[in-house]
C-alpha positions as CSV (number, residue, x, y, z in Angstrom):
1,M,35.7,-8.9,0.0
2,T,32.1,-7.8,0.9
3,D,29.0,-8.2,-1.1
4,Y,25.6,-6.6,-0.6
5,I,21.9,-7.5,-1.0
6,L,19.5,-4.5,-1.2
7,A,16.1,-6.2,-0.7
8,L,14.0,-3.1,-1.0
9,P,10.4,-2.4,-2.1
10,P,9.6,-0.4,-5.3
11,R,10.0,3.3,-5.3
12,S,12.4,3.2,-2.3
13,G,15.4,4.6,-4.1
14,G,17.1,1.1,-4.3
15,T,18.7,1.8,-7.7
16,T,20.1,5.1,-6.6
17,M,21.3,3.5,-3.3
18,S,23.1,0.7,-5.2
19,L,24.7,3.2,-7.5
20,A,25.9,5.4,-4.7
21,L,27.3,2.4,-2.8
22,G,29.0,1.0,-5.9
23,I,30.7,4.3,-6.7
24,H,31.9,4.5,-3.2
25,L,33.6,1.1,-3.5
26,G,35.3,1.7,-6.9
27,K,34.9,1.4,-10.6
28,V,31.4,0.0,-11.4
29,L,29.8,-2.3,-14.0
30,Y,26.0,-1.8,-13.7
31,L,23.7,-4.4,-15.3
32,N,20.0,-4.4,-16.0
33,N,18.1,-6.6,-18.5
34,R,16.1,-3.7,-19.9
35,Y,17.6,-0.6,-21.7
36,A,14.6,1.5,-20.5
37,N,15.8,0.7,-16.9
38,I,19.4,1.5,-17.7
39,E,18.4,4.9,-19.0
40,Q,16.5,5.4,-15.7
41,A,19.7,4.5,-13.9
42,C,21.6,7.1,-16.0
43,R,19.1,9.7,-14.8
44,N,19.5,8.6,-11.2
45,L,23.3,9.0,-11.6
46,E,22.9,12.5,-12.8
47,K,21.1,13.4,-9.5
48,L,24.0,12.2,-7.4
49,D,26.7,14.6,-6.2
50,L,29.4,13.3,-8.6
51,D,32.9,14.4,-9.0
52,P,33.3,16.6,-12.1
53,N,35.8,14.1,-13.5
54,F,33.3,11.2,-13.1
55,K,32.6,9.7,-16.5
56,G,30.2,6.9,-17.4
57,V,29.3,5.0,-20.6
58,L,26.1,3.3,-21.7
59,I,26.7,0.4,-24.0
60,M,24.1,-1.0,-26.3
61,G,24.5,-4.0,-28.6
62,Q,25.5,-3.8,-32.2
63,N,22.0,-4.8,-33.4
64,R,20.4,-2.1,-31.2
65,I,22.9,0.6,-32.3
66,E,22.0,-0.1,-36.0
67,E,18.3,0.3,-35.0
68,I,18.9,3.8,-33.5
69,R,21.2,5.2,-36.2
70,Q,18.3,6.9,-37.9
71,Y,17.1,8.8,-34.9
72,Y,20.2,9.0,-32.6
73,L,20.0,12.8,-32.5
74,K,16.8,12.5,-30.5
75,M,18.3,10.2,-27.8
76,P,18.7,11.5,-24.2
77,I,21.8,13.6,-23.4
78,Y,23.6,13.2,-20.1
79,S,26.2,15.6,-18.7
80,Q,28.6,12.9,-17.4
81,I,27.6,9.7,-19.4
82,L,28.5,8.9,-22.9
83,T,25.8,7.1,-24.9
84,P,25.5,5.2,-28.2
85,A,24.3,8.5,-29.8
86,D,27.7,10.0,-28.9
87,A,29.5,6.9,-30.3
88,I,27.5,7.2,-33.6
89,A,28.5,10.8,-34.0
90,F,32.2,10.2,-33.1
91,G,32.2,7.0,-35.2
92,M,31.2,9.0,-38.3
93,L,34.1,11.4,-37.7
94,E,36.7,8.7,-36.9
95,N,35.4,6.0,-39.3
96,K,34.9,3.5,-36.4
97,H,32.0,1.3,-35.5
98,P,30.1,2.9,-32.5
99,Y,30.0,-0.3,-30.6
100,Y,33.8,-0.7,-30.5
101,L,34.1,3.0,-29.6
102,L,31.9,2.4,-26.6
103,L,34.0,-0.6,-25.5
104,E,37.1,1.6,-25.7
105,W,35.5,4.4,-23.7
106,A,34.5,1.9,-21.0
107,K,38.2,1.2,-20.2
108,N,38.6,4.7,-18.8
109,S,35.1,5.3,-17.4
110,S,34.0,5.4,-13.7
111,I,30.9,3.3,-14.5
112,T,29.7,1.2,-17.4
113,L,26.0,0.5,-17.8
114,T,24.8,-2.3,-20.0
115,V,22.9,-5.6,-20.3
116,P,24.3,-8.9,-19.0
117,Q,24.7,-10.4,-22.5
118,I,27.2,-7.7,-23.5
119,A,28.9,-7.7,-20.2
120,W,29.9,-11.4,-20.0
121,R,30.9,-11.3,-23.7
122,D,33.0,-8.2,-24.0
123,L,33.7,-6.7,-20.5
124,S,36.4,-8.2,-18.3
125,P,36.0,-8.1,-14.4
126,D,39.7,-7.0,-14.4
127,Q,38.4,-3.6,-15.5
128,Y,36.1,-3.1,-12.5
129,D,35.9,-3.3,-8.8
130,V,32.1,-3.6,-8.4
131,L,29.3,-5.4,-10.2
132,I,25.8,-4.1,-9.7
133,I,22.9,-6.5,-10.7
134,D,19.7,-4.4,-10.6
135,E,16.3,-6.2,-10.4
136,D,15.3,-9.8,-10.0
137,R,14.8,-10.3,-13.7
138,T,18.4,-9.3,-14.4
139,L,19.5,-11.9,-12.0
140,D,17.5,-14.5,-13.9
141,T,19.5,-14.0,-17.0
142,F,22.5,-15.8,-15.4
143,Y,20.5,-19.1,-15.4
144,P,19.1,-21.2,-18.3
145,E,15.5,-20.4,-19.2
146,D,12.5,-22.7,-19.4
147,V,11.1,-22.7,-23.0
148,E,7.7,-23.4,-24.5
149,L,8.2,-26.7,-26.3
150,I,4.7,-27.7,-27.5
151,K,1.4,-25.8,-27.7
152,I,-1.7,-27.9,-27.7
153,T,-5.2,-27.0,-28.8
154,I,-8.1,-29.4,-28.0
155,S,-11.7,-29.1,-29.0
156,K,-14.5,-31.6,-29.1
157,F,-13.5,-33.1,-32.4
158,Q,-10.0,-31.8,-33.0
159,F,-6.5,-32.0,-31.4
160,S,-3.6,-30.1,-32.8
161,I,0.1,-29.7,-31.9
162,E,2.3,-26.7,-32.6
163,I,6.0,-26.8,-31.9
164,P,7.3,-23.2,-32.0
165,I,11.0,-24.2,-32.2
166,L,10.4,-25.9,-35.6
167,G,9.7,-22.4,-37.0
168,L,13.3,-21.5,-36.1
169,L,14.9,-24.3,-38.2
170,D,15.9,-21.8,-40.9
171,F,17.9,-19.8,-38.3
172,I,20.0,-22.5,-36.7
173,P,23.6,-21.3,-36.8
174,N,26.2,-23.3,-38.8
175,K,28.2,-23.9,-35.6
176,I,25.3,-25.8,-34.1
177,K,24.7,-27.8,-37.3
178,K,28.3,-28.8,-37.6
179,E,29.3,-29.4,-34.0
180,Y,26.0,-30.7,-32.6
181,P,24.2,-32.7,-35.3
182,E,22.4,-34.7,-32.6
183,F,20.5,-31.5,-31.8
184,L,19.0,-31.5,-35.3
185,D,18.2,-35.2,-35.0
186,W,16.2,-34.4,-31.9
187,L,14.3,-31.6,-33.6
188,N,13.4,-34.0,-36.4
189,E,12.1,-36.4,-33.8
190,L,9.9,-33.6,-32.4
191,A,8.6,-32.9,-35.9
192,E,7.6,-36.6,-36.2
193,L,5.7,-36.3,-32.9
194,K,3.6,-33.6,-34.5
195,Q,2.5,-36.1,-37.1
196,N,1.8,-39.0,-34.8
197,N,-1.6,-38.3,-33.2
198,N,-1.9,-40.6,-30.2
199,F,-3.9,-38.2,-28.1
200,W,-7.4,-39.7,-28.6
201,D,-6.1,-43.2,-27.8
202,Y,-4.7,-41.9,-24.5
203,Y,-7.9,-39.9,-23.9
204,N,-10.1,-43.0,-24.4
205,E,-7.9,-45.0,-22.1
206,A,-8.1,-42.4,-19.4
207,V,-11.9,-42.3,-19.6
208,Q,-12.1,-46.1,-19.4
209,N,-9.9,-46.0,-16.3
210,G,-12.4,-43.6,-14.7
211,S,-10.1,-40.5,-14.7
212,S,-11.6,-37.3,-13.3
213,E,-9.3,-35.3,-15.7
214,P,-9.0,-37.4,-18.9
215,I,-7.6,-34.5,-20.9
216,I,-4.8,-33.9,-18.5
217,D,-4.0,-37.6,-18.1
218,A,-4.0,-38.0,-21.9
219,L,-1.6,-35.1,-22.3
220,E,0.7,-36.5,-19.6
221,S,0.8,-39.9,-21.4
222,L,1.5,-38.0,-24.6
223,M,4.4,-36.2,-22.8
224,E,6.0,-39.6,-22.2
225,D,6.3,-39.9,-26.0
226,I,8.5,-36.8,-26.2
227,P,12.1,-37.8,-26.8
228,E,14.6,-36.4,-24.3
229,P,17.3,-33.9,-25.5
230,P,20.5,-35.5,-26.6
231,F,22.7,-34.0,-23.9
232,T,21.5,-35.7,-20.7
233,S,24.6,-37.9,-20.3
234,W,27.0,-35.0,-20.5
235,A,29.0,-34.0,-17.4
236,L,27.8,-30.8,-15.8
237,D,31.1,-29.0,-16.4
238,E,30.9,-29.8,-20.1
239,K,27.3,-28.4,-20.2
240,I,28.4,-25.2,-18.5
241,R,31.4,-24.8,-20.7
242,T,29.4,-25.3,-23.9
243,A,26.6,-22.9,-22.7
244,E,29.0,-20.1,-21.8
245,E,30.9,-20.5,-25.0
246,L,27.7,-20.1,-27.0
247,L,26.3,-17.2,-24.9
248,R,29.5,-15.3,-25.2
249,K,29.5,-15.4,-29.0
250,G,27.9,-12.6,-31.0
251,W,24.9,-13.9,-33.0
252,K,22.6,-12.5,-35.5
253,E,19.4,-11.3,-33.9
254,E,17.3,-14.0,-35.5
255,E,19.6,-16.7,-34.1
256,Y,19.3,-15.8,-30.4
257,D,16.1,-17.8,-29.8
258,V,17.8,-20.9,-31.2
259,I,20.8,-20.4,-28.9
260,R,18.5,-19.9,-25.8
261,F,16.6,-23.1,-26.7
262,F,19.9,-25.0,-27.2
263,V,21.2,-23.9,-23.8
264,A,17.9,-24.9,-22.1
265,S,18.2,-28.4,-23.7
266,L,21.7,-28.8,-22.2
267,F,20.3,-28.4,-18.7
268,Y,17.1,-30.5,-19.3
269,L,15.4,-31.3,-16.0
270,G,12.1,-32.6,-17.4
271,Y,8.9,-31.8,-19.3
272,Y,6.1,-29.9,-17.6
273,L,2.5,-29.7,-18.5
274,E,1.0,-26.3,-17.5
275,R,-2.3,-27.2,-15.9
276,H,-3.7,-23.8,-14.9
277,R,-4.0,-22.0,-18.3
278,K,-7.3,-20.6,-19.3
279,P,-9.2,-21.5,-21.4
280,P,-9.0,-25.2,-20.5
281,N,-8.7,-26.3,-24.2
282,G,-5.3,-24.6,-24.5
283,K,-2.2,-26.2,-22.9
284,I,1.5,-25.8,-23.1
285,I,4.3,-28.4,-22.5
286,Y,7.5,-26.8,-21.3
287,L,11.1,-28.0,-21.5
288,V,12.2,-27.2,-17.9
289,A,15.9,-26.3,-17.5
290,D,17.7,-26.8,-14.2
291,R,18.7,-23.7,-12.4
292,V,22.5,-23.9,-12.8
293,L,24.3,-20.6,-12.3
294,L,26.4,-19.7,-15.4
295,F,29.5,-17.5,-15.7
296,K,30.7,-18.2,-12.1
297,D,34.3,-17.6,-12.9
298,W,33.5,-14.3,-14.6
299,L,31.2,-13.2,-11.6
300,N,33.8,-14.2,-9.0
301,G,36.3,-11.9,-10.8
302,F,34.6,-8.9,-9.1
303,K,35.8,-7.7,-5.7
304,H,32.3,-6.7,-4.8
305,I,28.8,-7.7,-6.1
306,I,25.7,-5.7,-5.2
307,I,22.3,-7.1,-5.9
308,R,19.3,-4.8,-5.8
309,G,15.9,-6.5,-6.0
310,N,12.7,-7.5,-4.1
311,D,13.4,-11.2,-3.6
312,R,16.1,-11.6,-0.9
313,G,15.9,-15.4,-1.2
314,K,16.8,-15.3,-4.8
315,A,19.8,-13.1,-4.2
316,E,21.0,-15.3,-1.3
317,A,20.8,-18.4,-3.5
318,F,22.9,-16.6,-6.1
319,F,25.7,-15.8,-3.6
320,N,25.6,-19.3,-2.2
321,A,26.1,-20.7,-5.7
322,L,29.1,-18.5,-6.1
323,G,30.5,-19.6,-2.7
324,R,30.5,-16.0,-1.5
325,T,29.3,-15.9,2.1
326,K,30.4,-12.4,3.4
327,V,27.2,-10.6,2.5
328,G,25.7,-7.4,4.0
329,I,21.9,-7.2,3.8
330,I,19.9,-4.1,3.7
331,E,16.2,-4.9,3.8
332,D,13.0,-2.9,4.1
333,Q,9.4,-4.2,3.8
334,N,7.8,-0.8,4.1
335,F,6.4,0.3,0.7
336,R,6.1,4.1,1.0
337,Y,3.1,4.4,-1.3
338,A,1.0,1.6,0.0
339,R,-1.7,3.9,1.4
340,N,-2.3,5.2,-2.1
341,F,-3.7,1.8,-3.3
342,I,-7.3,0.6,-3.1
343,V,-7.5,-3.1,-3.9
344,V,-11.0,-4.6,-4.5
345,H,-12.7,-7.6,-6.1
346,S,-15.2,-6.7,-8.7
347,D,-16.3,-7.2,-12.4
348,I,-13.5,-5.6,-14.4
349,F,-15.6,-5.4,-17.6
350,E,-18.4,-3.5,-15.9
351,V,-15.8,-1.3,-14.2
352,G,-14.0,-0.8,-17.5
353,K,-17.2,0.5,-19.1
354,L,-17.6,2.9,-16.2
355,L,-14.0,4.2,-16.4
356,D,-14.2,4.5,-20.2
357,S,-17.4,6.6,-20.0
358,Q,-15.6,9.0,-17.7
359,N,-12.4,9.2,-19.8
360,V,-10.2,7.4,-17.3
361,P,-7.6,5.4,-19.1
362,F,-6.7,2.1,-17.4
363,L,-4.3,-0.9,-17.7
364,V,-5.5,-4.5,-17.8
365,F,-3.2,-7.4,-16.7
366,A,-3.5,-11.0,-17.9
367,G,-0.9,-13.7,-17.2
368,T,-0.1,-14.7,-20.8
369,K,-0.2,-13.1,-24.2
370,E,-2.8,-15.6,-25.4
371,I,-5.2,-14.6,-22.6
372,A,-4.4,-10.9,-23.0
373,E,-5.5,-11.1,-26.6
374,K,-8.8,-12.7,-25.6
375,V,-9.4,-10.1,-22.9
376,L,-8.7,-7.3,-25.4
377,Q,-11.3,-8.8,-27.7
378,K,-13.8,-9.0,-24.9
379,F,-13.4,-5.3,-24.0
380,R,-13.9,-4.4,-27.6
381,E,-17.1,-6.5,-27.7
382,I,-18.6,-4.6,-24.9
383,G,-18.0,-1.3,-26.7
384,I,-14.5,-0.2,-25.4
385,H,-12.5,0.3,-28.6
386,N,-9.9,2.8,-27.4
387,I,-7.8,0.0,-26.1
388,E,-4.6,-1.8,-27.3
389,L,-2.3,-4.7,-26.5
390,V,1.2,-4.1,-25.2
391,D,3.7,-6.9,-26.0
392,N,7.4,-7.3,-25.2
393,L,8.5,-5.1,-28.1
394,T,6.3,-2.1,-27.5
395,P,8.5,1.0,-26.9
396,Y,8.1,2.9,-23.6
397,E,7.7,6.1,-25.5
398,Y,4.6,4.7,-27.3
399,I,3.1,3.6,-24.0
400,K,3.4,7.2,-22.7
401,E,1.8,8.5,-25.9
402,C,-1.1,6.1,-25.4
403,Y,-1.8,7.7,-22.1
404,M,-1.5,11.2,-23.5
405,T,-4.3,10.3,-26.0
406,G,-6.5,8.5,-23.4
407,R,-5.9,4.9,-24.5
408,S,-6.2,1.9,-22.2
409,L,-3.7,-0.9,-22.5
410,V,-3.8,-4.7,-22.0
411,F,-0.5,-6.2,-21.0
412,Y,0.9,-9.6,-19.7
413,A,3.8,-11.1,-17.9
414,N,7.1,-10.4,-19.8
415,S,5.6,-7.6,-21.8
416,T,7.2,-4.1,-21.7
417,I,5.0,-2.8,-18.9
418,S,5.6,-5.8,-16.6
419,R,9.4,-5.6,-17.0
420,G,10.0,-2.5,-14.8
421,V,8.9,0.7,-16.4
422,D,7.2,3.4,-14.3
423,L,3.7,4.4,-15.4
424,P,2.6,6.8,-12.6
425,F,0.3,8.7,-14.9
426,Y,-2.1,5.7,-15.0
427,D,-4.3,5.3,-11.9
428,V,-6.1,2.0,-12.5
429,V,-5.0,-1.7,-13.1
430,L,-7.7,-4.3,-13.8
431,V,-6.4,-7.8,-13.1
432,Y,-8.1,-10.5,-15.2
433,H,-5.8,-13.5,-14.7
434,F,-2.2,-13.7,-13.4
435,G,-0.9,-16.9,-14.9
436,F,1.5,-19.1,-13.1
437,A,5.1,-19.2,-11.9
438,T,8.0,-20.6,-13.9
439,P,7.7,-24.4,-14.7
440,F,11.0,-24.9,-12.8
441,E,9.5,-23.6,-9.6
442,E,6.2,-25.4,-10.2
443,I,8.1,-28.7,-10.4
444,T,10.7,-28.2,-7.7
445,N,8.9,-26.1,-5.0
446,P,5.2,-25.4,-5.5
447,D,5.0,-23.2,-2.4
448,L,7.9,-21.0,-3.7
449,A,6.2,-21.0,-7.1
450,T,3.1,-19.4,-5.7
451,E,5.1,-16.9,-3.8
452,T,7.1,-16.0,-6.9
453,L,3.9,-15.7,-9.0
454,I,2.3,-13.3,-6.6
455,N,5.5,-11.3,-6.3
456,E,5.6,-11.0,-10.1
457,L,2.0,-10.0,-10.2
458,E,2.4,-7.3,-7.5
459,Q,5.5,-5.9,-9.3
460,S,3.3,-5.5,-12.4
461,I,0.6,-3.8,-10.4
462,L,3.0,-1.4,-8.8
463,R,4.0,-0.1,-12.2
464,I,1.3,2.6,-11.6
465,S,2.7,3.6,-8.2
466,P,3.4,7.3,-7.6
467,I,7.1,8.3,-7.9
468,P,8.9,10.9,-5.8
469,F,7.7,14.5,-6.7
470,Y,5.0,13.2,-9.2
471,R,1.4,12.8,-8.0
472,E,2.5,11.3,-4.7
473,E,-0.9,11.9,-3.2
474,S,-2.9,10.3,-6.0
475,P,-5.1,7.2,-5.2
476,K,-4.5,4.1,-7.3
477,L,-7.2,1.6,-7.9
478,V,-6.5,-2.2,-8.4
479,I,-9.4,-4.4,-9.3
480,F,-9.2,-8.2,-9.4
481,H,-11.8,-10.1,-11.6
482,S,-11.3,-13.2,-9.5
483,N,-10.2,-13.7,-5.8
484,I,-7.5,-11.5,-4.5
485,P,-4.3,-13.4,-3.7
486,K,-2.2,-12.9,-0.6
487,L,-0.3,-9.7,-1.6
488,R,2.9,-8.6,0.1
489,Y,3.2,-4.8,-0.1
490,L,-0.5,-4.2,-0.5
491,A,-1.8,-6.7,2.1
492,D,-3.4,-3.9,4.3
493,R,-5.0,-2.1,1.4
494,I,-7.5,-4.8,0.4
495,F,-11.2,-3.6,0.7
496,G,-12.8,-6.9,-0.4
497,V,-15.7,-7.4,-2.8
498,V,-17.2,-4.2,-4.1
499,E,-20.0,-3.7,-6.6
500,P,-19.0,-1.8,-9.7
501,S,-21.6,0.9,-9.1
502,K,-20.1,1.7,-5.7
503,L,-16.7,2.4,-7.3
504,K,-18.2,5.5,-8.9
505,T,-17.3,7.3,-5.7
506,I,-13.6,6.9,-6.5
507,I,-13.7,8.3,-10.1
508,P,-13.5,12.0,-9.1
509,F,-10.0,11.3,-7.7
510,L,-8.6,9.5,-10.8
511,S,-6.7,11.3,-13.6
512,K,-8.7,11.7,-16.7
513,V,-7.7,12.7,-20.2
514,E,-9.9,15.5,-21.4
515,K,-11.1,14.9,-25.0
516,K,-12.1,17.8,-27.1
517,E,-12.6,18.5,-30.7
518,F,-9.2,19.4,-32.1
519,K,-9.0,23.0,-33.5
520,E,-6.0,23.4,-35.7
521,S,-5.4,27.1,-34.8
522,L,-5.6,26.4,-31.1
523,G,-3.3,23.3,-31.5
524,K,-0.7,25.3,-33.3
525,Y,-0.9,28.1,-30.7
526,L,-0.4,25.7,-27.8
527,G,2.1,23.5,-29.5
528,F,-0.1,20.4,-29.4
529,K,-0.2,17.7,-32.1
530,E,-3.3,16.1,-33.6
531,T,-3.9,12.4,-32.9
532,K,-6.6,10.5,-34.6
533,I,-8.0,7.6,-32.7
534,S,-11.0,5.5,-33.8
535,G,-12.3,8.3,-36.0
536,R,-12.3,10.9,-33.2
537,L,-9.8,13.6,-32.4
538,Y,-8.2,13.9,-29.0
539,L,-6.4,16.8,-27.3
540,L,-4.7,16.3,-24.0
541,I,-5.4,19.3,-21.8
542,S,-3.9,17.9,-18.6
543,P,-4.3,14.8,-16.4
544,K,-5.7,16.6,-13.4
545,I,-8.4,16.2,-10.8
546,K,-11.4,18.4,-10.9
547,S,-12.2,20.8,-8.1
548,L,-13.5,18.8,-5.2
549,D,-16.4,19.6,-2.9
550,I,-16.3,19.0,0.9
551,G,-17.8,15.5,0.7
552,E,-15.3,14.4,-2.0
553,I,-12.4,15.8,0.0
554,L,-13.4,13.9,3.1
555,F,-14.0,10.8,1.1
556,Y,-10.5,11.2,-0.4
557,S,-9.1,11.4,3.1
558,V,-10.8,8.1,3.9
559,L,-9.3,6.4,0.9
560,M,-5.8,7.6,1.9
561,S,-6.2,6.7,5.5
562,Q,-3.4,4.8,7.3
563,N,-6.0,3.2,9.5
564,P,-7.3,-0.1,8.0
565,K,-10.5,-0.1,10.0
566,I,-11.4,3.4,8.6
567,F,-10.8,2.7,4.9
568,K,-12.0,-0.9,4.8
569,R,-15.4,-0.2,6.2
570,V,-16.2,2.7,3.8
571,F,-17.7,0.3,1.2
572,L,-19.1,-2.2,3.7
573,L,-21.2,0.6,5.3
574,G,-22.0,2.2,1.9
575,I,-20.4,5.5,2.8
576,R,-20.8,8.1,0.0
577,P,-19.2,11.5,-0.5
578,E,-22.6,13.2,-0.2
579,D,-23.1,11.5,3.2
580,L,-19.9,12.9,4.5
581,E,-20.7,16.4,3.3
582,L,-24.2,16.3,4.9
583,W,-22.9,14.9,8.2
584,F,-20.0,17.4,8.4
585,R,-21.9,20.5,7.5
586,H,-24.5,19.6,10.1
587,I,-21.9,19.4,12.9
588,E,-19.4,22.0,11.6
589,G,-18.7,24.4,14.6
590,F,-20.7,22.2,17.0
591,E,-19.5,22.3,20.6
592,F,-19.9,19.4,23.1
593,R,-18.7,18.2,26.4
594,K,-19.5,14.5,25.9
595,W,-19.2,12.3,22.9
596,K,-22.8,11.3,23.6
597,E,-23.9,14.9,22.7
598,L,-22.1,14.6,19.3
599,R,-23.7,11.3,18.6
600,E,-27.2,12.6,19.5
601,D,-26.7,15.5,17.2
602,L,-25.6,13.3,14.3
603,R,-28.7,11.2,14.7
604,K,-30.7,14.1,13.3
605,V,-29.2,13.4,9.9
606,E,-28.1,9.7,10.1
607,K,-30.0,7.0,11.9
608,K,-27.6,4.1,11.7
609,K,-25.5,4.0,14.9
610,E,-22.7,2.0,13.1
611,K,-22.2,4.8,10.5
612,I,-22.2,7.4,13.3
613,E,-19.5,5.5,15.3
614,W,-17.4,5.1,12.1
615,F,-17.7,8.8,11.3
616,I,-16.7,9.9,14.7
617,S,-13.6,7.6,14.5
618,F,-12.8,9.1,11.2
619,L,-13.0,12.7,12.6
620,K,-10.7,11.7,15.4
621,E,-8.1,10.4,12.9
622,L,-8.4,13.7,11.0
623,D,-7.8,15.7,14.3
624,A,-11.1,17.5,13.5
625,F,-11.6,18.9,17.0
626,D,-10.4,22.0,18.8
627,E,-10.4,22.3,22.6
628,V,-12.3,25.6,23.3
629,G,-12.7,25.3,27.1
630,S,-12.7,23.0,30.1
631,G,-14.3,22.7,33.5
632,V,-15.0,20.6,36.6
633,N,-18.1,18.6,37.2
634,L,-19.3,20.0,40.5
635,R,-21.1,16.7,41.4
636,T,-18.3,14.3,40.6
637,G,-15.3,16.5,40.8
638,R,-14.0,15.3,37.4
639,H,-12.4,17.5,34.8
640,Y,-13.9,17.8,31.3
641,R,-13.0,19.4,28.0
642,I,-15.2,21.3,25.7
643,L,-14.6,20.3,22.1
644,K,-15.6,22.1,18.9
645,V,-15.7,20.6,15.5
646,K,-13.3,22.6,13.3
647,K,-14.5,24.7,10.4
648,F,-13.8,22.9,7.2
649,D,-11.3,25.4,5.8
650,K,-9.2,25.0,9.0
651,L,-9.6,21.2,8.8
652,K,-8.5,21.2,5.2
653,E,-5.4,23.2,5.9
654,G,-4.3,21.1,8.9
655,A,-5.2,17.6,7.7
656,L,-5.4,17.3,4.0
657,L,-2.8,17.5,1.2
658,L,-4.8,17.3,-2.1
659,L,-3.6,16.6,-5.6
């Protein structure tokens, strides 16, 4: 029995590799926590050289199937994979529910693709040889989740408590009410806590004690008043058995949040006050659940398990918890599109105005939904109205439509964008604030929490990465409003602090959505549809780069340079495209025997020696010189070469691959 960890960077073909490996080992159950990612896996499968008899099935839950009945004819069609749309069509003919048809088809399929919640409930390991768990977030579903217990708002004269779970009281399943009445008693105690306002007493006490953070100290005192969940005395085996029994049961959609909260309370580790949230008057207290791996017996029923993700440590901990030690590891730290990225620290609101004025749509990342809503409002206040919020329910198709009509989007951790969809058509991410790691990690391992947080942030940023065969040479701009953290894949692509005005030089290389007055006759002829946004009509012509002049082409080459010294100094030295055009046109075709001669000639158009040295280094990297002769110095006897600066057309053909 051999298992595998594929610890690979984004866009490295990790999903395809895991699928190919799994199929080689036998019958496969593929899991991903997002249906959009499962559909991408189906597309990847279709690209493999599969046996004609190979058959797969994509299973969606009953609730999701009911949602798609009305538009199932528009769902993707795959040559070797049966989908819920097929099940809906056959179900109408055979008078069977589509979900149960999909389960029947899975028994004789080479691969089943679905989400974990369906797999551990209705699919037995006996049917399969291999389990593929794709992406770190999918791995997380096998552990209890931390939950927001109490939201707190504090102003100068007011203090208010909101307990979100109390809004779910009407949806508590009868099974919970009958078999676990102590859970309801605990919820009632929480409701009483909302009425008892002891915050100001704790606050005044903290001030009298000379506290430097009286609000935090008062909240931590208040936290001590929160009653513990009723299950702390249960044996671990009993908690696991109860959690698995509940998670395996099919619930109504509105009941799932209650079940997740109940499971978290079973594995209560403590309460955690999130200290880092902005603004400072908003705080959240979390119920932190211990990271106990669930469904161990089910998982160990598979001969092979393949985990594909970015966090090798998380995958290793998973296998250790299962007691499976024979693990092959395939790891690669080289992100193939790193050189496309330009990471700077600047004012994202000023940059946003600049981008909007040039019709460049962009994404904005904030750590939490609350902050994302405030950032959205701020962009609108400064005159950017063609911008929207993406939450965890926004369909991927709608996000693509937003780009096609030139809209910018604000998103946050756990929203649709951050959960693994590819958005290579966007070229810019503005990072306002990137939140914090899970409360469990904050409590148990702060160093790991920081690492996890930055990893989650970077994965969100890399949503705009190029993908194979699509705009692979396009530059991608990432702007942090605050200090840039220690990134992993983009560590060598950080330029530092850059004034917004200097970023104008990058705009010619970013994809734009051309906006024109919509003419109905033209639209019908071209097959385009009218879309009305903020009182104006938009027509997508194409997301393309305009024709570039010599200076812009050279500047583009700088941005895409593999040499950190070359690209990092471009803003430090204030290099502009027009400078590069002037310098190059001046020396184009120039012949010299010594570098000193080239330097002296460049001084006729540029006085600063540092810029000249930088430019010569850049030309060397571009291989911008032809050897046109050689000789021997009669005085010293040394050989020398005669070099000539290439003509631009020849340089362009040999050194540049433009968009």
